[in-house]
VEXDRENTI-676016 format. One record per residue (C-alpha): residue in three letters; x, y, z; residue number from 1; chain. Coordinates in pm, whole numbers, plus 50000, padded with zeros to 5 digits. Example, Ala and Ser with C-alpha at 12.3 -4.5 7.8 and 13.67 -1.06 7.14 Angstrom:
res / px / py / pz / n / chain
ALA / 51230 / 49550 / 50780 / 1 / A
SER / 51367 / 49894 / 50714 / 2 / A
This chain:
res / px / py / pz / n / chain
UNK / 51917 / 49155 / 50831 / 1 / A
UNK / 51595 / 49314 / 50958 / 2 / A
UNK / 51423 / 49627 / 50839 / 3 / A
UNK / 51393 / 49981 / 50965 / 4 / A
UNK / 51063 / 50163 / 50929 / 5 / A
UNK / 51080 / 50541 / 50888 / 6 / A
UNK / 50754 / 50730 / 50945 / 7 / A
UNK / 50673 / 51092 / 50869 / 8 / A
UNK / 50347 / 51237 / 51007 / 9 / A
UNK / 50225 / 51564 / 50857 / 10 / A
UNK / 49891 / 51740 / 50876 / 11 / A
UNK / 49705 / 51582 / 50586 / 12 / A
UNK / 49951 / 51302 / 50510 / 13 / A
UNK / 50139 / 51009 / 50658 / 14 / A
UNK / 50438 / 50856 / 50477 / 15 / A
UNK / 50642 / 50552 / 50571 / 16 / A
UNK / 50938 / 50375 / 50413 / 17 / A
UNK / 51066 / 50026 / 50486 / 18 / A
UNK / 51447 / 50022 / 50453 / 19 / A
UNK / 51661 / 49710 / 50433 / 20 / A
UNK / 52038 / 49706 / 50371 / 21 / A
UNK / 52024 / 50085 / 50324 / 22 / A
UNK / 51775 / 50051 / 50036 / 23 / A
UNK / 51407 / 50141 / 50035 / 24 / A
UNK / 51201 / 49829 / 49964 / 25 / A
UNK / 50849 / 49960 / 50019 / 26 / A
UNK / 50665 / 50291 / 50050 / 27 / A
UNK / 50334 / 50371 / 50220 / 28 / A
UNK / 50160 / 50703 / 50156 / 29 / A
UNK / 49813 / 50797 / 50271 / 30 / A
UNK / 49655 / 51139 / 50235 / 31 / A
UNK / 49359 / 51308 / 50396 / 32 / A
UNK / 49067 / 51293 / 50155 / 33 / A
UNK / 49218 / 50996 / 49971 / 34 / A
UNK / 49229 / 50744 / 50253 / 35 / A
UNK / 49217 / 50377 / 50159 / 36 / A
UNK / 48880 / 50210 / 50220 / 37 / A
UNK / 49020 / 49856 / 50197 / 38 / A
UNK / 48892 / 49654 / 50493 / 39 / A
UNK / 48593 / 49878 / 50569 / 40 / A
UNK / 48262 / 49695 / 50603 / 41 / A
UNK / 47937 / 49849 / 50478 / 42 / A
UNK / 47571 / 49765 / 50478 / 43 / A
UNK / 47499 / 49834 / 50112 / 44 / A
UNK / 47204 / 49820 / 49877 / 45 / A
UNK / 47219 / 49620 / 49552 / 46 / A
UNK / 47136 / 49876 / 49284 / 47 / A
UNK / 47167 / 49676 / 48965 / 48 / A
UNK / 47257 / 49322 / 48858 / 49 / A
UNK / 47437 / 49272 / 48526 / 50 / A
UNK / 47349 / 48917 / 48428 / 51 / A
UNK / 47577 / 48919 / 48123 / 52 / A
UNK / 47879 / 49005 / 48340 / 53 / A
UNK / 47770 / 48805 / 48646 / 54 / A
UNK / 47826 / 49119 / 48850 / 55 / A
UNK / 47636 / 49382 / 49045 / 56 / A
UNK / 47667 / 49744 / 49150 / 57 / A
UNK / 47617 / 49813 / 49520 / 58 / A
UNK / 47554 / 50153 / 49679 / 59 / A
UNK / 47773 / 50176 / 49991 / 60 / A
UNK / 47732 / 50550 / 50043 / 61 / A
UNK / 48066 / 50679 / 49909 / 62 / A
UNK / 47939 / 50846 / 49591 / 63 / A
UNK / 48040 / 50588 / 49331 / 64 / A
UNK / 47880 / 50244 / 49353 / 65 / A
UNK / 48103 / 49949 / 49436 / 66 / A
UNK / 48150 / 49651 / 49204 / 67 / A
UNK / 48055 / 49303 / 49326 / 68 / A
UNK / 48154 / 49010 / 49105 / 69 / A
UNK / 48024 / 48654 / 49122 / 70 / A
UNK / 48316 / 48532 / 49332 / 71 / A
UNK / 48270 / 48820 / 49574 / 72 / A
UNK / 47894 / 48763 / 49594 / 73 / A
UNK / 47940 / 48412 / 49731 / 74 / A
UNK / 47975 / 48364 / 50103 / 75 / A
UNK / 48152 / 48073 / 50266 / 76 / A
UNK / 48473 / 47913 / 50144 / 77 / A
UNK / 48596 / 47993 / 49790 / 78 / A
UNK / 48523 / 47715 / 49544 / 79 / A
UNK / 48567 / 47649 / 49171 / 80 / A
UNK / 48305 / 47823 / 48961 / 81 / A
UNK / 48009 / 47609 / 48861 / 82 / A
UNK / 47893 / 47678 / 48504 / 83 / A
UNK / 47535 / 47691 / 48633 / 84 / A
UNK / 47620 / 47929 / 48918 / 85 / A
UNK / 47496 / 48284 / 48851 / 86 / A
UNK / 47516 / 48601 / 49058 / 87 / A
UNK / 47137 / 48610 / 49077 / 88 / A
UNK / 47156 / 48291 / 49284 / 89 / A
UNK / 47330 / 48487 / 49562 / 90 / A
UNK / 47181 / 48839 / 49563 / 91 / A
UNK / 46878 / 49023 / 49423 / 92 / A
UNK / 46826 / 49384 / 49324 / 93 / A
UNK / 46717 / 49605 / 49611 / 94 / A
UNK / 46857 / 49367 / 49876 / 95 / A
UNK / 47059 / 49499 / 50169 / 96 / A
UNK / 47396 / 49320 / 50182 / 97 / A
UNK / 47703 / 49337 / 50403 / 98 / A
UNK / 48010 / 49392 / 50191 / 99 / A
UNK / 48377 / 49468 / 50249 / 100 / A
UNK / 48605 / 49676 / 50028 / 101 / A
UNK / 48866 / 49445 / 49875 / 102 / A
UNK / 49024 / 49699 / 49638 / 103 / A
UNK / 49006 / 50076 / 49632 / 104 / A
UNK / 48847 / 50264 / 49345 / 105 / A
UNK / 49091 / 50352 / 49067 / 106 / A
UNK / 49009 / 50615 / 48803 / 107 / A
UNK / 48664 / 50530 / 48664 / 108 / A
UNK / 48642 / 50194 / 48837 / 109 / A
UNK / 48450 / 50179 / 49162 / 110 / A
UNK / 48571 / 49997 / 49471 / 111 / A
UNK / 48576 / 49618 / 49438 / 112 / A
UNK / 48361 / 49447 / 49701 / 113 / A
UNK / 48326 / 49105 / 49857 / 114 / A
UNK / 48077 / 48939 / 50092 / 115 / A
UNK / 48350 / 48713 / 50235 / 116 / A
UNK / 48430 / 48947 / 50520 / 117 / A
UNK / 48765 / 48929 / 50698 / 118 / A
UNK / 48847 / 49145 / 51001 / 119 / A
UNK / 49221 / 49178 / 51064 / 120 / A
UNK / 49401 / 49178 / 51398 / 121 / A
UNK / 49768 / 49169 / 51484 / 122 / A
UNK / 49819 / 48792 / 51456 / 123 / A
UNK / 49489 / 48667 / 51315 / 124 / A
UNK / 49220 / 48752 / 51062 / 125 / A
UNK / 48863 / 48668 / 51169 / 126 / A
UNK / 48647 / 48524 / 50889 / 127 / A
UNK / 48288 / 48502 / 51017 / 128 / A
UNK / 48151 / 48364 / 50688 / 129 / A
UNK / 48419 / 48095 / 50649 / 130 / A
UNK / 48428 / 47840 / 50932 / 131 / A
UNK / 48782 / 47709 / 50895 / 132 / A
UNK / 49136 / 47760 / 51023 / 133 / A
UNK / 49401 / 47853 / 50765 / 134 / A
UNK / 49767 / 47951 / 50798 / 135 / A
UNK / 49952 / 48207 / 50585 / 136 / A
UNK / 50150 / 48043 / 50307 / 137 / A
UNK / 50445 / 48268 / 50389 / 138 / A
UNK / 50501 / 48063 / 50706 / 139 / A
UNK / 50698 / 47787 / 50539 / 140 / A
UNK / 50803 / 47570 / 50835 / 141 / A
UNK / 50562 / 47275 / 50859 / 142 / A
UNK / 50608 / 47228 / 51236 / 143 / A
UNK / 50541 / 47597 / 51302 / 144 / A
UNK / 50230 / 47587 / 51083 / 145 / A
UNK / 50098 / 47287 / 51273 / 146 / A
UNK / 50177 / 47448 / 51611 / 147 / A
UNK / 49997 / 47771 / 51520 / 148 / A
UNK / 49696 / 47590 / 51377 / 149 / A
UNK / 49664 / 47386 / 51696 / 150 / A
UNK / 49686 / 47693 / 51921 / 151 / A
UNK / 49423 / 47877 / 51717 / 152 / A
UNK / 49190 / 47576 / 51725 / 153 / A
UNK / 49223 / 47572 / 52103 / 154 / A
UNK / 49127 / 47943 / 52114 / 155 / A
UNK / 48837 / 47906 / 51869 / 156 / A
UNK / 48467 / 47865 / 51927 / 157 / A
UNK / 48252 / 47633 / 51709 / 158 / A
UNK / 48139 / 47901 / 51459 / 159 / A
UNK / 48474 / 48078 / 51430 / 160 / A
UNK / 48690 / 48106 / 51122 / 161 / A
UNK / 49048 / 48234 / 51138 / 162 / A
UNK / 49346 / 48293 / 50911 / 163 / A
UNK / 49681 / 48293 / 51090 / 164 / A
UNK / 49884 / 48590 / 50965 / 165 / A
UNK / 50256 / 48582 / 50886 / 166 / A
UNK / 50313 / 48811 / 51186 / 167 / A
UNK / 50195 / 48527 / 51415 / 168 / A
UNK / 50512 / 48324 / 51353 / 169 / A
UNK / 50662 / 48256 / 51696 / 170 / A
UNK / 50356 / 48385 / 51887 / 171 / A
UNK / 50247 / 48196 / 52199 / 172 / A
UNK / 49903 / 48067 / 52289 / 173 / A
UNK / 49813 / 48363 / 52510 / 174 / A
UNK / 49887 / 48615 / 52234 / 175 / A
UNK / 49675 / 48422 / 51985 / 176 / A
UNK / 49390 / 48373 / 52232 / 177 / A
UNK / 49388 / 48746 / 52313 / 178 / A
UNK / 49377 / 48835 / 51944 / 179 / A
UNK / 49097 / 48585 / 51881 / 180 / A
UNK / 48889 / 48726 / 52168 / 181 / A
UNK / 48950 / 49084 / 52051 / 182 / A
UNK / 48842 / 49004 / 51693 / 183 / A
UNK / 48538 / 48808 / 51808 / 184 / A
UNK / 48430 / 49109 / 52016 / 185 / A
UNK / 48501 / 49349 / 51727 / 186 / A
UNK / 48287 / 49142 / 51490 / 187 / A
UNK / 48005 / 49120 / 51744 / 188 / A
UNK / 47999 / 49502 / 51763 / 189 / A
UNK / 48003 / 49524 / 51382 / 190 / A
UNK / 47718 / 49272 / 51357 / 191 / A
UNK / 47510 / 49469 / 51607 / 192 / A
UNK / 47564 / 49794 / 51415 / 193 / A
UNK / 47474 / 49627 / 51085 / 194 / A
UNK / 47147 / 49487 / 51224 / 195 / A
UNK / 47043 / 49832 / 51346 / 196 / A
UNK / 47159 / 50026 / 51037 / 197 / A
UNK / 46981 / 50127 / 50717 / 198 / A
UNK / 47171 / 50097 / 50389 / 199 / A
UNK / 47397 / 50251 / 50284 / 200 / A
UNK / 47594 / 50264 / 50612 / 201 / A
UNK / 47952 / 50216 / 50728 / 202 / A
UNK / 47942 / 49949 / 51000 / 203 / A
UNK / 48314 / 49881 / 51050 / 204 / A
UNK / 48600 / 50121 / 50982 / 205 / A
UNK / 48965 / 50025 / 50967 / 206 / A
UNK / 49202 / 50190 / 51220 / 207 / A
UNK / 49376 / 50522 / 51137 / 208 / A
UNK / 49670 / 50494 / 50892 / 209 / A
UNK / 49945 / 50499 / 51157 / 210 / A
UNK / 49792 / 50219 / 51365 / 211 / A
UNK / 49705 / 50020 / 51053 / 212 / A
UNK / 50068 / 50051 / 50947 / 213 / A
UNK / 50182 / 49905 / 51279 / 214 / A
UNK / 49925 / 49627 / 51266 / 215 / A
UNK / 50002 / 49519 / 50911 / 216 / A
UNK / 50367 / 49608 / 50853 / 217 / A
UNK / 50567 / 49596 / 51176 / 218 / A
UNK / 50699 / 49253 / 51268 / 219 / A
UNK / 50955 / 49086 / 51492 / 220 / A
UNK / 51215 / 49143 / 51217 / 221 / A
UNK / 51162 / 49521 / 51228 / 222 / A
UNK / 51476 / 49636 / 51406 / 223 / A
UNK / 51392 / 50006 / 51444 / 224 / A
UNK / 51087 / 50229 / 51400 / 225 / A
UNK / 51165 / 50601 / 51369 / 226 / A
UNK / 50878 / 50853 / 51388 / 227 / A
UNK / 50918 / 51228 / 51342 / 228 / A
UNK / 50598 / 51336 / 51523 / 229 / A
UNK / 50564 / 51348 / 51904 / 230 / A
UNK / 50192 / 51280 / 51872 / 231 / A
UNK / 50249 / 50989 / 51637 / 232 / A
UNK / 50524 / 50857 / 51863 / 233 / A
UNK / 50289 / 50863 / 52164 / 234 / A
UNK / 50016 / 50681 / 51967 / 235 / A
UNK / 50270 / 50421 / 51852 / 236 / A
UNK / 50396 / 50362 / 52208 / 237 / A
UNK / 50042 / 50313 / 52329 / 238 / A
UNK / 49965 / 50066 / 52049 / 239 / A
UNK / 50286 / 49870 / 52107 / 240 / A
UNK / 50218 / 49862 / 52479 / 241 / A
UNK / 49879 / 49703 / 52417 / 242 / A
UNK / 49951 / 49470 / 52125 / 243 / A
UNK / 50329 / 49449 / 52063 / 244 / A
UNK / 50513 / 49496 / 52395 / 245 / A
UNK / 50829 / 49324 / 52265 / 246 / A
UNK / 50873 / 49599 / 52006 / 247 / A
UNK / 50814 / 49897 / 52232 / 248 / A
UNK / 51187 / 49941 / 52292 / 249 / A
UNK / 51253 / 49969 / 51919 / 250 / A
UNK / 51057 / 50292 / 51882 / 251 / A
UNK / 51255 / 50613 / 51842 / 252 / A
UNK / 51141 / 50974 / 51810 / 253 / A
UNK / 51332 / 51159 / 51537 / 254 / A
UNK / 51460 / 51492 / 51664 / 255 / A
UNK / 51732 / 51581 / 51414 / 256 / A
UNK / 51749 / 51904 / 51214 / 257 / A
UNK / 51630 / 51747 / 50886 / 258 / A
UNK / 51322 / 51542 / 50818 / 259 / A
UNK / 51343 / 51169 / 50870 / 260 / A
UNK / 51336 / 51071 / 50501 / 261 / A
UNK / 51629 / 51293 / 50404 / 262 / A
UNK / 51910 / 51105 / 50580 / 263 / A
UNK / 51803 / 50769 / 50439 / 264 / A
UNK / 51773 / 50896 / 50080 / 265 / A
UNK / 51402 / 50817 / 50064 / 266 / A
UNK / 51308 / 51135 / 49875 / 267 / A
UNK / 51550 / 51041 / 49597 / 268 / A
UNK / 51400 / 50690 / 49585 / 269 / A
UNK / 51051 / 50838 / 49545 / 270 / A
UNK / 51171 / 51060 / 49261 / 271 / A
UNK / 51340 / 50763 / 49091 / 272 / A
UNK / 51027 / 50550 / 49133 / 273 / A
UNK / 50833 / 50803 / 48924 / 274 / A
UNK / 51076 / 50770 / 48633 / 275 / A
UNK / 51054 / 50499 / 48368 / 276 / A
UNK / 51426 / 50409 / 48374 / 277 / A
UNK / 51605 / 50236 / 48661 / 278 / A
UNK / 51980 / 50176 / 48656 / 279 / A
UNK / 52136 / 49840 / 48747 / 280 / A
UNK / 52470 / 49803 / 48931 / 281 / A
UNK / 52658 / 49673 / 48628 / 282 / A
UNK / 52541 / 49951 / 48396 / 283 / A
UNK / 52230 / 49784 / 48255 / 284 / A
UNK / 51882 / 49926 / 48312 / 285 / A
UNK / 51513 / 49853 / 48345 / 286 / A
UNK / 51256 / 50047 / 48146 / 287 / A
UNK / 50916 / 50032 / 48318 / 288 / A
UNK / 50603 / 50142 / 48133 / 289 / A
UNK / 50250 / 50101 / 48272 / 290 / A
UNK / 49914 / 50118 / 48099 / 291 / A
UNK / 49577 / 50064 / 48265 / 292 / A
UNK / 49576 / 49685 / 48281 / 293 / A
UNK / 49939 / 49591 / 48212 / 294 / A
UNK / 50293 / 49686 / 48308 / 295 / A
UNK / 50585 / 49608 / 48079 / 296 / A
UNK / 50943 / 49585 / 48208 / 297 / A
UNK / 51221 / 49583 / 47948 / 298 / A
UNK / 51573 / 49476 / 48048 / 299 / A
UNK / 51862 / 49641 / 47864 / 300 / A
UNK / 52232 / 49568 / 47898 / 301 / A
UNK / 52310 / 49941 / 47855 / 302 / A
UNK / 52680 / 50014 / 47872 / 303 / A
UNK / 52760 / 49682 / 48044 / 304 / A
UNK / 52948 / 49446 / 47813 / 305 / A
UNK / 53130 / 49227 / 48066 / 306 / A
UNK / 53446 / 49030 / 47991 / 307 / A
UNK / 53289 / 48705 / 47880 / 308 / A
UNK / 53051 / 48599 / 47607 / 309 / A
UNK / 52720 / 48759 / 47515 / 310 / A
UNK / 52549 / 48482 / 47711 / 311 / A
UNK / 52748 / 48570 / 48025 / 312 / A
UNK / 52667 / 48940 / 47984 / 313 / A
UNK / 52296 / 48866 / 47942 / 314 / A
UNK / 52296 / 48628 / 48239 / 315 / A
UNK / 52463 / 48873 / 48479 / 316 / A
UNK / 52238 / 49160 / 48370 / 317 / A
UNK / 51925 / 48944 / 48398 / 318 / A
UNK / 52018 / 48834 / 48752 / 319 / A
UNK / 52047 / 49197 / 48860 / 320 / A
UNK / 51726 / 49282 / 48677 / 321 / A
UNK / 51533 / 49004 / 48850 / 322 / A
UNK / 51620 / 49139 / 49195 / 323 / A
UNK / 51556 / 49502 / 49101 / 324 / A
UNK / 51232 / 49435 / 48913 / 325 / A
UNK / 51080 / 49267 / 49220 / 326 / A
UNK / 51187 / 49563 / 49437 / 327 / A
UNK / 51042 / 49815 / 49193 / 328 / A
UNK / 50704 / 49637 / 49183 / 329 / A
UNK / 50679 / 49679 / 49562 / 330 / A
UNK / 50823 / 50030 / 49566 / 331 / A
UNK / 50589 / 50157 / 49293 / 332 / A
UNK / 50296 / 49946 / 49419 / 333 / A
UNK / 50234 / 49807 / 49072 / 334 / A
UNK / 49949 / 49558 / 49047 / 335 / A
UNK / 49778 / 49351 / 48783 / 336 / A
UNK / 49961 / 49174 / 48499 / 337 / A
UNK / 50336 / 49238 / 48461 / 338 / A
UNK / 50547 / 49119 / 48168 / 339 / A
UNK / 50929 / 49126 / 48191 / 340 / A
UNK / 51132 / 49110 / 47872 / 341 / A
UNK / 51469 / 48979 / 47988 / 342 / A
UNK / 51771 / 48977 / 47759 / 343 / A
UNK / 51763 / 48664 / 47545 / 344 / A
UNK / 51966 / 48367 / 47673 / 345 / A
UNK / 52022 / 48029 / 47511 / 346 / A
UNK / 52118 / 47831 / 47822 / 347 / A
UNK / 51816 / 47686 / 48006 / 348 / A
UNK / 52022 / 47654 / 48324 / 349 / A
UNK / 52076 / 48028 / 48319 / 350 / A
UNK / 51705 / 48085 / 48263 / 351 / A
UNK / 51621 / 47865 / 48560 / 352 / A
UNK / 51862 / 48059 / 48784 / 353 / A
UNK / 51713 / 48392 / 48676 / 354 / A
UNK / 51360 / 48269 / 48740 / 355 / A
UNK / 51463 / 48126 / 49078 / 356 / A
UNK / 51615 / 48464 / 49169 / 357 / A
UNK / 51299 / 48645 / 49060 / 358 / A
UNK / 51077 / 48402 / 49250 / 359 / A
UNK / 51288 / 48439 / 49564 / 360 / A
UNK / 51273 / 48819 / 49542 / 361 / A
UNK / 50895 / 48810 / 49499 / 362 / A
UNK / 50850 / 48575 / 49795 / 363 / A
UNK / 50892 / 48857 / 50046 / 364 / A
UNK / 50614 / 49064 / 49888 / 365 / A
UNK / 50312 / 49102 / 50118 / 366 / A
UNK / 50088 / 49174 / 49818 / 367 / A
UNK / 50068 / 48819 / 49684 / 368 / A
UNK / 50290 / 48843 / 49377 / 369 / A
UNK / 50285 / 48524 / 49169 / 370 / A
UNK / 50546 / 48420 / 48914 / 371 / A
UNK / 50360 / 48236 / 48637 / 372 / A
UNK / 50657 / 48160 / 48411 / 373 / A
UNK / 50780 / 48220 / 48056 / 374 / A
UNK / 50534 / 48271 / 47774 / 375 / A
UNK / 50575 / 48123 / 47427 / 376 / A
UNK / 50722 / 48457 / 47319 / 377 / A
UNK / 50991 / 48436 / 47589 / 378 / A
UNK / 50839 / 48699 / 47819 / 379 / A
UNK / 50820 / 48633 / 48193 / 380 / A
UNK / 50469 / 48674 / 48331 / 381 / A
UNK / 50383 / 48787 / 48685 / 382 / A
UNK / 50055 / 48878 / 48852 / 383 / A
UNK / 50045 / 49098 / 49160 / 384 / A
UNK / 49735 / 49174 / 49362 / 385 / A
UNK / 49613 / 49530 / 49321 / 386 / A
UNK / 49456 / 49681 / 49635 / 387 / A
UNK / 49544 / 50048 / 49621 / 388 / A
UNK / 49658 / 50310 / 49373 / 389 / A
UNK / 50008 / 50282 / 49233 / 390 / A
UNK / 50266 / 50536 / 49348 / 391 / A
UNK / 50252 / 50705 / 49007 / 392 / A
UNK / 49873 / 50746 / 49014 / 393 / A
UNK / 49884 / 50873 / 49371 / 394 / A
UNK / 50156 / 51133 / 49321 / 395 / A
UNK / 50117 / 51244 / 48960 / 396 / A
UNK / 49857 / 51310 / 48690 / 397 / A
UNK / 49872 / 51328 / 48308 / 398 / A
UNK / 50048 / 51639 / 48182 / 399 / A
UNK / 49804 / 51861 / 47990 / 400 / A
UNK / 50064 / 52063 / 47792 / 401 / A
UNK / 50208 / 51748 / 47633 / 402 / A
UNK / 49866 / 51595 / 47566 / 403 / A
UNK / 49889 / 51337 / 47841 / 404 / A
UNK / 50206 / 51164 / 47719 / 405 / A
UNK / 50401 / 51270 / 48030 / 406 / A
UNK / 50309 / 51321 / 48393 / 407 / A
UNK / 50340 / 51610 / 48636 / 408 / A
UNK / 50292 / 51635 / 49011 / 409 / A
UNK / 49932 / 51688 / 49117 / 410 / A
UNK / 49847 / 52011 / 49304 / 411 / A
UNK / 49798 / 51785 / 49611 / 412 / A
UNK / 50150 / 51643 / 49581 / 413 / A
UNK / 50304 / 51985 / 49513 / 414 / A
UNK / 50121 / 52134 / 49813 / 415 / A
UNK / 50253 / 51862 / 50044 / 416 / A
UNK / 50609 / 51917 / 49918 / 417 / A
UNK / 50568 / 52284 / 50017 / 418 / A
UNK / 50430 / 52189 / 50360 / 419 / A
UNK / 50725 / 51959 / 50425 / 420 / A
UNK / 50963 / 52237 / 50316 / 421 / A
UNK / 50786 / 52482 / 50550 / 422 / A
UNK / 50831 / 52244 / 50841 / 423 / A
UNK / 51201 / 52207 / 50758 / 424 / A
UNK / 51276 / 52574 / 50684 / 425 / A
UNK / 51093 / 52710 / 50990 / 426 / A
UNK / 51327 / 52531 / 51229 / 427 / A
UNK / 51627 / 52747 / 51145 / 428 / A
UNK / 51462 / 53067 / 51019 / 429 / A
UNK / 51429 / 53401 / 51195 / 430 / A
UNK / 51107 / 53459 / 51393 / 431 / A
UNK / 50817 / 53610 / 51206 / 432 / A
UNK / 50572 / 53524 / 50929 / 433 / A
UNK / 50657 / 53301 / 50635 / 434 / A
UNK / 50566 / 53390 / 50275 / 435 / A
UNK / 50521 / 53109 / 50020 / 436 / A
UNK / 50513 / 53190 / 49648 / 437 / A
UNK / 50387 / 52911 / 49424 / 438 / A
UNK / 50181 / 52826 / 49115 / 439 / A
UNK / 49818 / 52942 / 49122 / 440 / A
UNK / 49661 / 52595 / 49125 / 441 / A
UNK / 49893 / 52487 / 49410 / 442 / A
UNK / 49799 / 52793 / 49617 / 443 / A
UNK / 49432 / 52723 / 49536 / 444 / A
UNK / 49476 / 52375 / 49681 / 445 / A
UNK / 49655 / 52506 / 49992 / 446 / A
UNK / 49376 / 52757 / 50053 / 447 / A
UNK / 49101 / 52510 / 49970 / 448 / A
UNK / 49124 / 52136 / 50035 / 449 / A
UNK / 49442 / 52173 / 50244 / 450 / A
UNK / 49325 / 52475 / 50444 / 451 / A
UNK / 49269 / 52282 / 50767 / 452 / A
UNK / 49605 / 52106 / 50731 / 453 / A
UNK / 49775 / 52442 / 50673 / 454 / A
UNK / 49612 / 52581 / 50986 / 455 / A
UNK / 49742 / 52281 / 51184 / 456 / A
UNK / 50090 / 52333 / 51041 / 457 / A
UNK / 50088 / 52705 / 51123 / 458 / A
UNK / 49990 / 52620 / 51482 / 459 / A
UNK / 50270 / 52362 / 51507 / 460 / A
UNK / 50526 / 52611 / 51371 / 461 / A
UNK / 50385 / 52902 / 51573 / 462 / A
UNK / 50399 / 53129 / 51268 / 463 / A
UNK / 50165 / 53300 / 51026 / 464 / A
UNK / 50193 / 53159 / 50673 / 465 / A
UNK / 50105 / 53386 / 50380 / 466 / A
UNK / 50045 / 53248 / 50031 / 467 / A
UNK / 50116 / 53431 / 49705 / 468 / A
UNK / 50045 / 53323 / 49347 / 469 / A
UNK / 50311 / 53354 / 49078 / 470 / A
UNK / 50245 / 53312 / 48704 / 471 / A
UNK / 50611 / 53220 / 48653 / 472 / A
UNK / 50613 / 52928 / 48898 / 473 / A
UNK / 50564 / 52580 / 48760 / 474 / A
UNK / 50375 / 52330 / 48968 / 475 / A
UNK / 50697 / 52187 / 49111 / 476 / A
UNK / 50872 / 52520 / 49179 / 477 / A
UNK / 50810 / 52753 / 49473 / 478 / A
UNK / 50983 / 53006 / 49697 / 479 / A
UNK / 50978 / 53038 / 50077 / 480 / A
UNK / 51083 / 53358 / 50252 / 481 / A
UNK / 51088 / 53341 / 50631 / 482 / A
UNK / 51133 / 53598 / 50907 / 483 / A
UNK / 51012 / 53908 / 50717 / 484 / A
UNK / 50724 / 54133 / 50822 / 485 / A
């Protein structure tokens, strides 16, 4: 069964949820002021080379210097590391270099950079520094892979390099040729800007979040795309008309009384994804705990005892846990090293079935999740590419009153909850101004960083919005009174 994509567009934020079989499988949230830089290309200046780490810091003009490792410093096709190969063989201090953001900055770590630039289109990725044709590994059919590779070779020029994206499966020669020509032209414009620029400069910027979402996430298997914003709906229709005409008829503008996430239970899924415990259908549970470089997932049988042996109980619980753990990694956008402690089983056949289930569930992940296997201690090891902040880091921050052991919504998150509530409440309220009472730091955010977004919202609602501070309100509590002078 295909997926539905639900999209909410608010001043200051865009949220989207991919829903399959009435369950949310992936979330996308991007906020004004915290936009992802992944894919942007900069002309940077090498500030410092760290010979002992085989790495460099590059000023790209965003405040914090980006990090360029040895692998990222190489251009051309990736190759095994040579023991004699050093970063100083590829760049020198003070040099101007073209780099692309591969991973966003997280906490104290700057953005991770690469010189192997890749410019994404709908069906293809253009790789000007790598002169080869490659096909996404998620296209499993050998005949289809060969067909696509042949069509792209026909559309290529001698110095071109392309990666065929998963979305290209089933595409015809004209679609691929159009994408190739578009990307070639886009890179030519980027190259011209880079030659004329002085470092640090942005020379290629990724599309806005909504269009990037359509480019990277919508596919032929997407059965319905529901958008709650007339402006966003118009932009989506225009994009589909130009690049995805077959999907134009699947767009729908949400016009119901509630917001688009409410009916599908997405808000509840977001709340659950911020908690450490996740229930399983049989009564077992997952306990998910993340530290900076590692995420641990513990599988418990909970109240489930089953009717068979302990081995049968463990096997059934582990099968459910394998499916749910893979979903939670996508939902929470967890990256890096993940260790899953399944319930102990003696039967190797059962272990193989659990690992096959886990591997199958991870196969649909766009973020390159790799099942490594069982460690000597019996833990199952997974790596998942980290590109952006996890859902927890995006929506919450350490809780000061408890010394950082718990987490609480950020003022940014709390402010956006209020803005969504304003949009919902204003539809059925009496005419007149609206008064919002909230915690002081949340009101500070609404009057400061979110002031322009609040002005946009007030214009959309056609009402004046007054803000009042309350010492009794927690960060996640507020009051809205509408229709009173």
